[in-house]
C-alpha positions in Angstrom: 0.0 0.0 0.0 1.4 3.4 -1.0 0.9 6.5 1.0 2.0 8.8 -1.8 -0.4 11.6 -2.8 -0.2 12.1 -6.5 -3.6 13.3 -7.7 -5.6 16.5 -7.0 -8.5 14.5 -5.9 -6.4 12.8 -3.2 -5.1 16.2 -2.0 -8.5 17.7 -1.8 -9.8 14.7 0.2 -6.9 15.0 2.6 -7.2 18.8 3.3 -10.9 19.5 2.6 -12.4 22.6 1.1 -10.6 25.9 1.2 -12.1 28.4 3.6 -14.0 31.3 2.2 -11.5 33.9 3.4 -8.6 32.1 1.8 -10.4 32.5 -1.6 -11.8 36.0 -1.1 -8.3 37.4 -0.3 -6.9 36.6 -3.8 -7.3 39.4 -6.4 -5.6 40.0 -9.8 -4.5 43.5 -8.9 -2.7 45.5 -6.2 -5.5 46.5 -3.8 -4.5 49.5 -1.6 -4.3 47.2 1.4 -1.8 45.1 -0.5 0.1 48.2 -1.6 0.5 49.2 2.0 2.1 45.8 2.8 4.5 46.2 0.0 5.4 49.7 1.1 6.2 48.4 4.6 8.4 45.5 3.4 12.2 45.7 3.4 12.6 42.1 2.3 11.2 39.8 -0.4 12.0 36.4 -1.9 12.0 36.3 -5.7 11.1 32.9 -7.3 11.8 32.2 -10.9 12.0 29.2 -13.3 14.1 28.4 -16.2 15.9 25.7 -18.2 18.0 24.7 -15.2 15.0 24.4 -12.9 13.6 26.6 -10.1 15.3 29.3 -8.1 14.4 31.5 -5.1 16.7 34.3 -4.0 16.4 37.2 -1.4 16.0 40.8 -2.2 16.2 43.6 0.3 16.5 47.4 0.7 14.7 50.0 2.8 11.0 49.5 3.2 9.1 50.1 0.0 12.1 49.2 -2.2 9.7 47.4 -4.5 7.7 50.2 -6.1 4.1 50.1 -7.1 4.0 51.6 -10.6 0.2 51.1 -10.9 -2.4 48.6 -9.8 -1.0 45.9 -12.2 2.8 46.7 -12.1 5.6 46.3 -9.6 9.2 47.6 -10.1 12.1 45.8 -8.4 15.6 47.2 -8.6 18.3 44.7 -9.1 21.4 45.6 -7.1 25.0 44.5 -7.6 25.8 41.0 -6.3 28.0 38.0 -7.2 27.1 38.1 -10.9 25.6 34.6 -10.9 22.3 36.3 -12.1 20.4 33.1 -11.7 17.0 34.9 -11.4 17.7 37.2 -14.4 18.8 34.3 -16.6 15.5 32.5 -15.7 13.4 35.6 -16.4 14.9 35.9 -19.9 14.0 32.3 -20.6 10.6 32.2 -18.7 8.9 35.4 -17.5 6.9 33.7 -14.8 7.8 35.0 -11.3 6.6 35.0 -7.7 7.4 37.3 -4.8 7.0 36.7 -1.1 7.1 39.9 1.0 8.0 39.8 4.7 7.6 42.6 7.2 9.6 42.5 10.4 7.2 42.1 13.4 4.2 41.3 11.2 2.9 37.7 10.9 1.2 38.0 7.6 3.2 37.7 4.4 2.2 38.8 0.9 2.4 36.6 -2.2 2.5 38.1 -5.7 2.5 36.1 -8.9 3.1 37.5 -12.3 5.3 37.9 -15.4 8.5 39.9 -15.5 10.8 41.6 -17.9 14.2 43.2 -17.4 14.8 46.9 -18.3 17.6 49.4 -18.2 15.3 52.4 -19.1 17.3 55.4 -17.8 14.3 57.0 -16.0 13.6 53.9 -14.0 17.3 53.3 -13.3 17.6 56.8 -11.9 14.5 56.4 -9.8 16.1 53.6 -7.9 19.6 55.1 -7.3 20.9 54.5 -3.8 23.9 56.3 -2.4 24.5 57.8 -5.8 24.7 54.4 -7.5 22.2 53.0 -10.0 20.9 49.5 -9.9 22.2 47.0 -12.5 18.7 46.9 -14.0 15.1 47.0 -13.0 12.7 44.0 -13.0 9.2 45.1 -14.2 6.5 42.6 -12.9 3.1 42.5 -14.5 0.8 41.3 -11.6 -1.5 38.4 -12.2 -2.5 37.4 -8.6 -2.0 38.8 -5.2 -3.0 37.5 -1.7 -1.8 37.6 1.9 -0.7 34.5 3.7 -1.9 33.9 7.2 0.6 34.3 10.1 0.8 30.6 11.2 4.2 29.9 9.6 5.7 33.0 11.2 4.1 32.1 14.6 5.3 28.5 14.4 8.9 29.5 13.5 9.0 32.4 16.1 10.8 34.3 13.3 10.3 37.7 14.9 10.8 36.6 18.5 13.6 38.4 20.2 16.8 36.4 20.4 18.1 35.6 23.9 20.9 37.8 25.0 23.3 34.8 25.3 22.5 33.6 21.8 25.4 33.1 19.4 26.0 32.0 15.8 25.9 28.3 15.7 26.1 27.8 11.9 29.1 27.6 9.7 30.5 30.9 8.4 30.6 31.6 4.7 34.4 31.1 4.7 34.1 27.8 6.6 31.5 26.6 4.1 33.8 27.5 1.1 36.8 25.9 2.8 34.8 22.7 3.4 33.4 22.5 -0.1 36.9 22.9 -1.6 38.8 20.6 0.8 40.5 23.6 2.3 41.8 24.8 -1.0 39.8 28.0 -0.4 41.2 30.3 2.4 38.1 30.5 4.5 39.6 32.4 7.4 40.8 35.3 5.1 37.4 35.3 3.4 35.5 35.7 6.7 37.9 38.3 8.0 37.6 40.5 4.8 33.9 39.9 4.2 32.3 42.6 6.5 34.4 45.4 4.9 33.8 44.1 1.4 30.1 43.9 1.9 30.0 47.5 3.3 32.0 48.8 0.4 29.9 47.0 -2.2 26.4 47.3 -0.8 25.4 49.5 -3.7 
């Protein structure tokens, strides 16, 4: 006997009907309430898909860094990074994207699905300048569906709960990871030592 769930009918039997509120909250445009959540968010996860598969990567800036152009359009500045450009490669191949917005201290998150294109239009680039530096490009997202996610995941994870004063980092540092992945061929200690200054100098 298999316990795998591999049909929609099995899923629906397992979970039951969706609640009325969970259906009413989804709209194909940026309602003013949803615009307010976007304006308050300093962090989002951008999901894309392409020939190599799926990708989800973080984006962050001061609150409101994703701009509402109109009720159907969002603008996301693409800052400098490590030049892997996984998300951008995917958008060129497949315009479908999703955004998950988080707001510190708020349990609800906001989900946006749509289709994106990449632009270097000078006016848009100038609009998103930070510390006198332009973004690398701007991602223009045509919104197809928007809805908020209830707070249960944030509540279960205690994501916004204050950390104990005695808490300390208990995960490997970036340098330690690189060293481990390369059998110590990568100088992880130097990488960790130089990383804070490098990040500060290349933030924008």
